[in-house]
Structure formats: structure tokens, C-alpha cells
C-alpha positions as CSV (number, residue, x, y, z in Angstrom):
1,M,-17.7,21.9,-5.3
2,T,-16.2,19.8,-8.3
3,P,-18.2,16.4,-8.6
4,T,-15.7,13.4,-7.9
5,S,-14.5,11.6,-11.2
6,M,-14.8,8.1,-10.6
7,S,-13.4,4.9,-12.2
8,K,-14.9,1.3,-12.3
9,G,-14.9,-0.2,-8.7
10,A,-14.5,3.1,-7.1
11,N,-16.5,3.9,-4.2
12,L,-17.5,7.1,-2.1
13,P,-19.7,8.1,1.0
14,V,-22.8,9.7,0.3
15,A,-24.1,12.4,2.9
16,A,-27.0,13.5,0.9
17,R,-30.4,12.3,2.3
18,E,-32.0,12.0,-1.2
19,V,-30.1,11.3,-4.4
20,R,-30.8,11.5,-8.1
21,V,-29.0,9.2,-10.4
22,V,-28.9,10.4,-14.1
23,L,-28.1,8.3,-16.9
24,G,-26.8,10.0,-19.9
25,W,-25.9,9.5,-23.5
26,S,-25.6,10.7,-27.1
27,G,-26.9,8.8,-30.0
28,G,-27.2,9.3,-33.7
29,S,-29.3,7.9,-36.5
30,G,-30.1,4.3,-36.0
31,A,-29.1,4.4,-32.3
32,P,-31.0,2.6,-29.8
33,D,-33.0,4.1,-26.7
34,A,-31.7,3.5,-23.2
35,D,-33.9,3.2,-19.9
36,A,-32.8,3.7,-16.6
37,S,-33.9,1.3,-13.7
38,A,-33.2,0.4,-10.2
39,L,-33.5,-2.8,-8.1
40,L,-34.0,-2.6,-4.3
41,L,-32.1,-5.8,-2.9
42,R,-31.8,-7.5,0.6
43,A,-28.5,-8.2,2.3
44,D,-28.4,-11.4,0.3
45,G,-28.6,-9.7,-3.0
46,R,-32.0,-10.5,-3.9
47,V,-35.2,-8.5,-4.4
48,R,-38.3,-9.4,-1.9
49,D,-40.8,-9.6,-5.0
50,D,-41.4,-8.0,-8.4
51,G,-42.4,-4.6,-6.6
52,D,-38.7,-4.2,-5.8
53,F,-38.0,-3.5,-9.4
54,V,-38.3,0.1,-10.5
55,F,-38.4,0.9,-14.2
56,Y,-40.7,2.3,-16.9
57,N,-43.6,0.1,-16.4
58,Q,-43.3,0.2,-12.9
59,P,-42.1,3.9,-12.1
60,R,-42.6,4.3,-8.4
61,H,-41.8,2.0,-5.6
62,A,-44.6,1.1,-3.1
63,S,-42.6,2.9,-0.2
64,G,-42.1,5.9,-2.4
65,A,-38.4,5.7,-1.7
66,V,-37.5,5.1,-5.2
67,R,-38.9,6.7,-8.4
68,H,-38.1,6.6,-12.2
69,S,-38.4,10.3,-13.1
70,G,-38.2,9.7,-17.0
71,K,-36.1,11.2,-19.7
72,R,-35.1,14.4,-21.0
73,R,-33.9,15.4,-24.4
74,E,-31.6,18.3,-25.0
75,G,-30.0,18.5,-28.5
76,D,-28.2,15.4,-29.3
77,G,-28.1,14.3,-25.7
78,T,-30.6,12.5,-23.7
79,T,-31.0,11.5,-19.8
80,D,-33.1,9.1,-17.8
81,T,-33.3,9.5,-14.2
82,V,-34.1,7.7,-11.0
83,E,-34.5,9.2,-7.6
84,V,-33.7,7.5,-4.2
85,D,-34.8,9.0,-0.8
86,L,-32.2,7.0,1.4
87,R,-34.3,8.0,4.5
88,A,-37.3,6.4,3.2
89,L,-35.6,2.9,2.3
90,E,-37.1,0.0,4.4
91,P,-34.8,-1.5,6.9
92,E,-34.5,-4.7,4.9
93,I,-33.1,-3.1,1.7
94,Q,-29.3,-2.9,1.9
95,R,-28.6,-2.2,-1.8
96,V,-30.1,-0.1,-4.7
97,V,-28.6,-1.4,-8.1
98,L,-29.0,1.3,-11.0
99,G,-29.3,-0.6,-14.1
100,A,-30.1,0.4,-17.6
101,S,-31.1,-1.3,-20.8
102,A,-31.1,-0.8,-24.3
103,D,-34.1,-0.8,-26.5
104,G,-33.5,-1.7,-30.2
105,G,-29.6,-2.1,-30.2
106,T,-26.6,-2.2,-27.9
107,F,-24.8,0.2,-25.5
108,G,-22.0,0.3,-27.9
109,Q,-24.0,2.2,-30.4
110,L,-24.1,5.3,-27.9
111,S,-21.6,7.6,-27.2
112,G,-21.0,9.7,-23.8
113,L,-22.1,7.1,-21.9
114,R,-22.3,8.4,-18.5
115,L,-23.8,8.2,-14.7
116,G,-24.0,11.0,-12.6
117,L,-24.8,11.4,-8.9
118,L,-26.5,14.4,-7.6
119,D,-27.8,15.8,-4.4
120,A,-31.4,15.8,-5.1
121,G,-31.8,18.7,-2.2
122,T,-29.5,21.1,-3.8
123,G,-29.1,20.0,-7.3
124,E,-25.4,19.6,-6.9
125,E,-23.5,16.9,-8.8
126,L,-21.4,14.8,-6.3
127,A,-19.9,12.5,-8.6
128,F,-19.8,11.0,-12.2
129,F,-18.8,7.8,-13.8
130,E,-18.0,7.8,-17.6
131,M,-18.5,4.2,-19.0
132,E,-17.5,2.1,-22.1
133,A,-19.5,-0.5,-23.8
134,T,-19.6,-2.7,-27.0
135,T,-22.1,-5.4,-27.1
136,E,-24.0,-5.0,-23.9
137,T,-27.8,-4.6,-24.0
138,A,-28.1,-4.2,-20.3
139,F,-26.0,-2.3,-18.0
140,I,-25.5,-1.7,-14.1
141,G,-23.9,1.8,-14.0
142,G,-23.5,1.8,-10.3
143,E,-25.1,0.9,-6.8
144,L,-25.9,2.3,-3.6
145,Y,-25.1,0.2,-0.7
146,L,-25.2,0.5,3.2
147,R,-22.3,-0.4,5.1
148,G,-21.6,0.4,8.7
149,G,-24.8,2.6,9.1
150,Q,-23.5,4.6,5.9
151,W,-24.7,5.0,2.7
152,K,-22.2,4.6,-0.3
153,F,-21.9,4.9,-3.9
154,R,-20.1,2.5,-5.9
155,A,-19.1,2.7,-9.7
156,V,-19.7,-0.6,-11.2
157,G,-19.9,-0.6,-15.0
158,Q,-21.0,-4.1,-15.6
159,G,-22.4,-5.1,-18.9
160,Y,-25.1,-8.0,-19.9
161,A,-25.7,-9.2,-23.3
162,S,-29.5,-10.5,-22.3
163,G,-31.3,-7.2,-22.1
164,L,-33.4,-6.1,-19.4
165,A,-34.7,-9.4,-18.9
166,G,-31.5,-10.9,-18.0
167,L,-30.6,-8.2,-15.8
168,A,-33.9,-8.6,-13.9
169,T,-33.9,-12.3,-13.4
170,D,-30.2,-12.1,-12.2
171,F,-31.5,-10.4,-9.0
172,G,-34.7,-12.8,-8.5
173,I,-37.3,-10.7,-10.8
174,S,-39.8,-13.2,-12.6
175,V,-40.0,-12.6,-16.2
176,D,-43.1,-13.5,-18.2
177,E,-41.7,-13.9,-21.9
178,E,-41.7,-16.7,-24.2
179,P,-39.0,-19.3,-24.2
180,G,-35.7,-18.1,-25.8
181,T,-36.4,-14.3,-25.5
182,A,-34.4,-13.8,-22.6
183,G,-31.3,-12.5,-24.4
184,S,-33.3,-10.2,-26.7
185,A,-32.2,-6.6,-27.0
186,D,-35.7,-5.6,-27.2
187,A,-36.3,-5.7,-23.7
188,R,-39.7,-4.2,-23.3
189,S,-41.2,-7.6,-22.9
190,A,-40.5,-7.4,-19.3
191,P,-43.3,-7.5,-16.7
192,A,-45.3,-4.6,-15.6
193,G,-44.5,-5.8,-12.0
194,A,-47.9,-7.4,-11.3
195,T,-47.3,-10.4,-9.4
196,A,-44.1,-12.4,-8.0
197,A,-43.5,-15.9,-9.7
198,A,-40.7,-18.6,-8.7
199,P,-38.1,-18.9,-11.2
200,A,-38.4,-21.7,-13.7
201,P,-36.9,-24.8,-12.3
202,S,-33.3,-25.3,-13.4
203,P,-30.7,-27.8,-12.7
204,V,-28.3,-25.2,-11.4
205,P,-28.6,-24.6,-7.6
206,V,-29.1,-20.5,-7.7
207,P,-27.7,-19.0,-4.3
208,P,-28.1,-15.3,-3.6
209,T,-27.7,-13.4,-6.6
210,A,-27.3,-16.0,-8.9
211,P,-28.3,-15.8,-12.4
212,V,-31.8,-17.9,-13.1
213,P,-31.6,-18.8,-16.6
214,P,-31.2,-22.7,-16.9
215,V,-28.1,-24.5,-17.8
216,P,-28.9,-27.4,-20.3
217,P,-28.3,-30.6,-18.4
218,S,-25.2,-32.3,-19.5
219,P,-23.5,-35.5,-18.0
220,P,-22.4,-36.1,-15.5
221,A,-25.3,-34.5,-13.7
222,A,-24.2,-35.4,-9.9
223,P,-22.8,-32.0,-8.3
224,V,-20.4,-34.1,-6.4
225,P,-18.6,-36.2,-9.0
226,P,-17.8,-39.7,-7.4
227,A,-15.6,-40.9,-10.3
228,P,-12.0,-41.2,-10.0
229,Q,-11.4,-39.9,-13.5
230,A,-12.5,-37.0,-15.3
231,S,-15.2,-37.6,-17.9
232,P,-15.5,-36.0,-21.1
233,A,-16.4,-32.5,-20.4
234,P,-18.9,-30.1,-22.1
235,A,-17.8,-27.0,-23.6
236,P,-16.6,-24.6,-20.8
237,G,-19.1,-22.0,-19.8
238,S,-22.3,-24.2,-20.5
239,A,-22.1,-26.5,-17.7
240,P,-19.5,-27.3,-14.7
241,R,-16.7,-29.5,-15.8
242,L,-15.3,-32.5,-13.6
243,V,-11.8,-31.9,-13.3
244,K,-9.3,-35.0,-12.3
245,G,-8.4,-34.8,-8.6
246,E,-11.7,-33.2,-7.7
247,E,-13.0,-36.6,-6.0
248,R,-10.2,-36.3,-3.5
249,L,-11.2,-33.1,-1.8
250,P,-13.1,-32.9,1.5
251,V,-16.8,-33.4,0.9
252,D,-17.5,-29.7,2.2
253,M,-14.8,-28.4,-0.1
254,R,-16.1,-30.5,-3.0
255,K,-19.8,-29.0,-2.4
256,R,-18.3,-25.5,-2.4
257,L,-16.4,-26.2,-5.5
258,S,-19.3,-27.9,-7.4
259,L,-21.7,-24.9,-6.7
260,R,-18.9,-22.4,-7.4
261,K,-18.2,-24.1,-11.0
262,E,-21.8,-23.8,-11.7
263,Q,-21.9,-20.2,-11.1
264,V,-18.8,-19.6,-12.9
265,A,-20.5,-21.1,-15.8
266,V,-23.5,-19.1,-15.5
267,S,-21.3,-15.9,-15.6
268,L,-19.5,-17.1,-18.6
269,R,-22.7,-17.8,-20.4
270,K,-24.1,-14.4,-19.3
271,H,-21.3,-12.6,-21.2
272,G,-21.4,-14.7,-24.1
273,A,-18.4,-16.7,-23.5
274,V,-19.5,-20.1,-24.1
275,G,-16.6,-22.3,-25.2
276,V,-14.0,-20.1,-24.2
277,R,-10.9,-21.5,-22.5
278,A,-7.9,-20.0,-20.8
279,R,-4.6,-20.6,-19.0
280,V,-5.4,-19.2,-15.5
281,V,-2.5,-17.7,-13.3
282,L,-2.9,-16.4,-10.0
283,V,-1.0,-13.9,-8.2
284,L,-1.3,-13.1,-4.4
285,D,0.1,-10.0,-2.7
286,A,2.2,-10.9,0.1
287,S,3.4,-7.2,1.3
288,G,3.5,-6.4,5.1
289,S,-0.2,-4.6,4.8
290,M,-1.7,-7.8,3.6
291,S,-0.8,-9.8,7.1
292,F,-4.4,-9.3,8.6
293,L,-5.9,-10.5,5.4
294,Y,-3.7,-13.7,5.6
295,S,-4.2,-14.3,9.4
296,K,-8.0,-14.0,9.1
297,G,-8.3,-16.5,6.2
298,V,-9.4,-14.2,3.6
299,V,-6.8,-14.8,1.4
300,A,-7.2,-18.7,1.5
301,D,-10.8,-18.0,0.8
302,V,-9.8,-16.1,-2.3
303,V,-7.6,-18.9,-3.6
304,E,-10.5,-21.4,-3.2
305,R,-12.8,-19.2,-4.9
306,M,-10.5,-18.8,-7.8
307,A,-9.7,-22.5,-8.2
308,A,-13.4,-22.9,-9.2
309,V,-12.4,-20.3,-12.2
310,A,-9.6,-22.5,-13.1
311,A,-11.7,-26.0,-12.9
312,Q,-14.2,-24.2,-15.6
313,L,-11.9,-22.4,-17.9
314,D,-8.4,-24.3,-17.9
315,D,-7.9,-27.2,-19.9
316,D,-6.2,-29.2,-16.9
317,G,-7.9,-27.4,-14.3
318,E,-4.5,-26.4,-12.7
319,M,-3.6,-22.8,-11.9
320,Q,0.0,-21.6,-12.2
321,A,0.5,-19.0,-8.9
322,W,3.0,-16.3,-8.1
323,T,3.4,-14.5,-4.8
324,F,5.0,-10.9,-4.4
325,A,6.1,-8.1,-2.2
326,S,9.6,-6.8,-2.8
327,N,10.3,-9.6,-5.2
328,P,8.3,-12.0,-7.1
329,A,8.3,-15.6,-6.2
330,R,6.6,-18.6,-8.3
331,L,4.7,-21.1,-6.2
332,P,3.9,-24.8,-7.0
333,D,1.3,-25.0,-9.4
334,L,-2.0,-25.4,-8.0
335,A,-3.6,-28.8,-8.8
336,L,-7.3,-29.1,-7.6
337,G,-6.9,-32.0,-5.6
338,D,-4.0,-30.9,-3.8
339,L,-6.2,-27.7,-2.7
340,P,-6.1,-28.3,1.3
341,E,-2.5,-28.9,1.3
342,W,-1.6,-26.2,-1.0
343,L,-3.5,-23.6,1.2
344,E,-2.0,-24.8,4.1
345,R,1.7,-24.5,2.7
346,H,1.7,-21.8,0.4
347,V,-0.8,-19.2,1.5
348,R,1.8,-17.2,3.5
349,V,2.6,-13.5,3.9
350,G,6.0,-11.9,3.8
351,E,8.5,-12.4,6.6
352,L,11.0,-9.6,7.7
353,T,14.4,-10.5,9.2
354,L,16.9,-7.7,10.3
355,F,19.9,-9.9,9.3
356,R,20.4,-11.4,5.8
357,R,20.8,-15.1,6.1
358,K,22.7,-17.1,3.5
359,K,21.2,-20.7,4.8
360,P,17.7,-21.5,3.9
361,K,15.3,-20.9,6.8
362,K,14.9,-24.2,8.7
363,G,11.4,-25.8,8.8
364,L,10.5,-25.0,5.0
365,L,8.2,-27.7,3.5
366,P,8.9,-29.0,0.1
367,G,8.0,-26.4,-2.5
368,Q,7.6,-23.8,0.0
369,V,9.0,-20.3,-0.6
370,D,11.3,-18.6,1.9
371,M,9.1,-15.5,2.2
372,R,12.2,-13.6,3.8
373,A,13.3,-13.4,-0.1
374,V,10.0,-12.1,-1.1
375,G,10.1,-9.1,1.5
376,I,7.3,-6.8,2.5
377,Q,7.2,-4.0,-0.1
378,N,5.2,-3.4,-3.3
379,E,6.9,-4.1,-6.5
380,E,4.1,-5.1,-8.9
381,Q,6.0,-4.5,-12.1
382,K,8.5,-7.1,-11.0
383,V,5.9,-10.1,-11.1
384,I,4.1,-8.8,-14.1
385,A,7.6,-8.8,-16.0
386,E,7.9,-12.3,-14.8
387,I,4.7,-13.4,-15.7
388,R,5.0,-12.0,-19.3
389,T,8.4,-14.1,-19.6
390,F,6.8,-17.1,-18.5
391,V,4.0,-16.5,-21.2
392,R,6.4,-16.2,-23.7
393,E,8.7,-19.3,-22.7
394,H,5.7,-21.4,-22.5
395,P,3.2,-20.5,-25.1
396,A,-0.4,-22.1,-24.9
397,A,-3.0,-22.8,-27.2
398,D,-5.6,-20.6,-25.0
399,P,-4.9,-17.2,-23.8
400,T,-3.7,-16.4,-20.5
401,L,-6.2,-15.0,-17.7
402,V,-4.2,-13.4,-14.9
403,L,-5.9,-13.0,-11.7
404,F,-3.9,-10.7,-9.6
405,F,-5.1,-9.8,-6.0
406,S,-3.4,-6.6,-4.0
407,D,-4.6,-4.4,-1.3
408,G,-2.9,-1.4,-3.1
409,G,-0.1,0.8,-1.9
410,V,0.7,1.3,-5.6
411,Y,3.8,3.8,-6.1
412,R,5.9,2.1,-9.0
413,N,3.2,3.7,-11.5
414,K,5.6,4.5,-14.5
415,E,7.3,1.2,-14.3
416,I,3.9,-1.0,-14.1
417,E,2.3,1.1,-16.9
418,K,5.5,0.5,-18.9
419,E,4.9,-3.5,-18.6
420,L,1.2,-3.4,-19.1
421,R,1.6,-1.3,-22.2
422,E,4.3,-3.4,-23.7
423,A,2.3,-6.5,-22.8
424,V,-0.7,-5.3,-25.1
425,D,0.2,-7.4,-28.2
426,E,0.7,-10.5,-25.7
427,P,-1.9,-13.3,-25.4
428,V,-2.6,-12.1,-21.5
429,F,-5.6,-10.3,-20.1
430,W,-4.8,-8.8,-16.7
431,Q,-7.5,-8.7,-14.0
432,F,-6.7,-6.8,-11.1
433,V,-8.6,-6.9,-7.9
434,G,-8.3,-4.6,-5.0
435,L,-8.8,-5.8,-1.5
436,G,-9.8,-2.6,0.4
437,R,-9.7,0.9,-0.2
438,S,-6.0,1.6,-0.4
439,D,-4.5,3.7,-3.5
440,Y,-4.1,1.4,-6.6
441,G,-2.6,4.1,-8.7
442,V,-2.3,3.3,-12.5
443,L,-4.0,0.0,-11.9
444,E,-7.2,1.8,-11.2
445,R,-6.5,4.4,-14.0
446,F,-5.4,2.0,-16.8
447,D,-8.7,1.7,-18.3
448,T,-8.8,5.1,-19.6
449,L,-5.1,5.6,-20.5
450,P,-5.3,6.0,-24.3
451,G,-2.6,4.5,-26.8
452,R,-3.5,0.9,-26.9
453,R,-4.9,-0.8,-29.6
454,V,-6.7,-3.4,-27.3
455,D,-7.8,-2.8,-23.4
456,N,-5.7,-5.7,-21.8
457,V,-6.4,-4.8,-18.3
458,G,-9.4,-5.0,-16.0
459,F,-9.7,-3.4,-12.2
460,F,-12.2,-3.2,-9.6
461,A,-12.1,-3.1,-6.0
462,V,-14.2,-4.3,-2.9
463,D,-14.4,-2.9,0.7
464,D,-14.4,-6.6,2.1
465,I,-14.2,-9.5,-0.6
466,S,-15.4,-11.8,2.2
467,D,-18.8,-10.0,2.0
468,V,-19.2,-10.4,-1.8
469,P,-21.4,-13.4,-2.7
470,D,-19.9,-15.6,-5.2
471,P,-22.0,-14.9,-8.3
472,E,-21.3,-11.2,-8.0
473,L,-17.6,-11.8,-7.5
474,Y,-17.6,-14.1,-10.7
475,D,-19.6,-11.7,-12.6
476,R,-17.4,-8.7,-12.1
477,L,-14.2,-10.9,-12.4
478,L,-15.1,-12.2,-16.0
479,S,-17.0,-9.0,-17.0
480,E,-14.1,-7.8,-19.5
481,F,-12.1,-11.4,-20.3
482,P,-14.7,-12.2,-22.8
483,S,-14.9,-9.0,-25.0
484,W,-10.9,-9.0,-24.8
485,T,-10.8,-12.5,-26.1
486,K,-12.8,-11.5,-29.1
487,E,-11.1,-8.4,-30.1
488,A,-7.5,-10.0,-29.4
489,R,-8.6,-12.7,-31.8
490,R,-9.8,-10.2,-34.3
491,L,-6.4,-8.5,-34.1
492,G,-4.5,-12.0,-34.3
493,I,-3.2,-11.5,-30.9
494,V,-4.4,-15.0,-29.9
């Protein structure tokens, strides 16, 4: 059977009872070595203790379910292998994250970086995932996760600039090292897994899967700011920013926003993006297939979570927003203090009518879009073109980050590819997020398409975004934008 070639964010069911995950690469003179590892996680995305970390200094889990098998070298190529017996995993373990660290350099110095998934019983390769890297010293290649009683494999491809120590602490492992060494590329100071210890005290509350490294305290320190006006903000990514209007939010929403801003700040710092600003644009699919996600409040929750990204990155804390289906429609800008009212008025799915009406629909509130004009089909290229025009006509000092949410059904592949290729030289990074397992066409393939001087598109898909913890969502959402920003500045695009 031909193995499945996977792209970032893709997933597939795993029927094998025991699998072998093989990390492969090639490296010339001066290239670093790499080490595979695995973290066994509970449903909350955290390890139970340091024993749930399997790596070169702790090669076998106490349950026997996960083993680090070690390296093999053949010519210029090297592999490092982790074996997972899915039957032997304890019931409390819901995910096995498959990571790697670079010793003495970065993953960008390696070529042919590849993750293979094999049936350990037959030796048959089930799938493979070809990865790209730049300055990362640690990497999450993929993960095995339990969903509805079925084990699945997801291609992740998320990099870290903080080495094995940063990767481990992100999931609750205590790392015994000198202060200031967590970001070192020499990750072999990681623990031998002897004892578990509580993370060092930090002013940042750490929810499930939240990164542990402390954020330097910076005024104002209160998690729920009482002041009616914004205070002078620290550099974005270094600490949460206070945005004008935030004090008007309901208490529960304000608390969620405060915590989420801290999580966004940590993700930015982890990806080396302290000080980065961006104009944030939100795009919401309103096609007919999205109806269920709107009616269940999933889309409204997504908007609230993205408001924290704008609050941390955008100079004024506001988001421009579009909705689309057969046609695009610009929504009123989302000011943070107006979030409850904005959600109520503007998070709406398309409406179908059998007869075209010349008069506006009765009962529309100020600023509301007549969703009959938006329609129900998928025409992503139209909204992409409209946002490109907006960026050209409204230049900004900061680059634009487009957060584009869709449940797939992409069929205008040529038109979409044309728009995104033409946008390569524009100061815009397009981050697409798939809501479900539908066909994403060219959006899913764009990372591998040649002929662009900079990769201006990111994509990942999730089975159910409501089940993805905030820290994981922000990590994946912001994993490629910082590196694009650096390269775009080098090329004079921004």
C-alpha cells in the first residue's frame, strides 16, 4: 500500500495496534544532530509527572507503552525512532506528542527533514510528513491522539526557538537548569527524568498546555484592569497590553480576555516575536455548511479568542473583519469594548431566499449585513481579492495578519492560487484555519507550491476547534507569522 503524504494540519485514523514514528534527516559538515522524543499527555494537555517524557536520557516509559529506540545512520542520512504501543497506553493518556530537538544548531541546517509513521507489526509505512524549518531548535512533528475511541495521527510541524527544555516545559516537565539557559540550542541539559517539580513561580497564570517560562512583570500588573484609559503598553509579546474599552466588558469576558492575552504574549515570545506588531484582519466563512458551527456558538467563541490576538498585536486593539460565501461583505470594525454587541449583531450565517428582493431586508440593525447578498457558496478568491484591495488603499506601518476561518469545500483552486501568488509581494500574511475535515484544496497545498520568494500562507485544520486549548491554538496560529515577518523585512516587502 502506498503511504499517505500528509501536509501540516492533516490527520488520519490509525488502525495499527503498535506504531513506529521515525524522524529522518540529512546533514553535512557542521550540521547539528537531532533527537526524537515523546510526551504522554492527559486530556488537559499536560504530563502527569516527569516520567511521561520519553527521550534519550529516559528511553522507556514506566508502562512500557512508549520507547525511544535510538538512531541509525545510513550514508548521509540519519533516523531516530520512537515506538508507541497504543494498546498499552494507560487510560489517562489521551495524546502522545512526537517531538525532536536539535543539538548544536537549528533544524534549518538539516535537509530532508521527514516524519514517517509505520505499522510496527508489519513494518509497512502508513504515512509520511515532509517538514520545513529555519531557526527552530525544537520541533513537534506530529501527535497521536484519541478521538471517539479511535487513535489518530496528526501532522503538526510546529517549531520552537527554545530547544528541548522549552518544548518540555511547555507541557509541564520540570527542567533543572541554570536561569537563562532555557533557550539554548544545547538541549542536553534537560533532566534525566528523576523527579517532578513544580514550575517556577510566574506572574503569568498557566492553564493547561500553557508555556511555563515566566513573563517579566510590567505595570499595570492587575489581570483585570480597572482604569478607564489605556496605560502605556510594554512591547507586544513581552506582556499583555491594556486596550482602550477593555474595562467596559462583562467581568467574565474580561477575565477570559486577560488570560488569553497572556497566552498570546507567551506564544509570541516563544516564537521569537517580542516587539512584533500587526494589523489583524478576521475573515469568517458564512457558507451554508457553516450553519451548525454558528448555531452552536462555535464561531462566536472563535471571534472572542481572536480578539485577544488583536488586543496583543494591533496598535489600536481593533480588528477589521469580513464575512463571505458567494460574495464577500465587510463587517464593522471590531473594537474590543464593543465585543458582546458585535458578536450578537454580526456573527451570522448566510441566508437563502428563493426570490431576489430589491428592498433591504426589514429588521436589520445598524451596521448589519444583509446576509442574503452574501449567499451560501464558497468563493474564497473574492474575499481575498477584496482584502488585498483594502490593504493597498489603506497602507499601514505594520504588516497585516489575516486570520481566515473556513470549514472547507474549496473548489475555486486556480482562482485562489492566482490571488495568493500575486499577494506574495504584499505586506500580508494569510493564516488559514480549517474547521473540520473537509476538502481545503489549494489552501492545504499552498505551503509546498514552488515559485514564491517568500511563503506568505499558513494552514492548519482541527477536528473541533472548541476542543483545542487556547495555548495550543495560539501556538499554531502564530507559528509561521514571525518567521514570515523577518523574511519579508529582509526582502523589503514590509
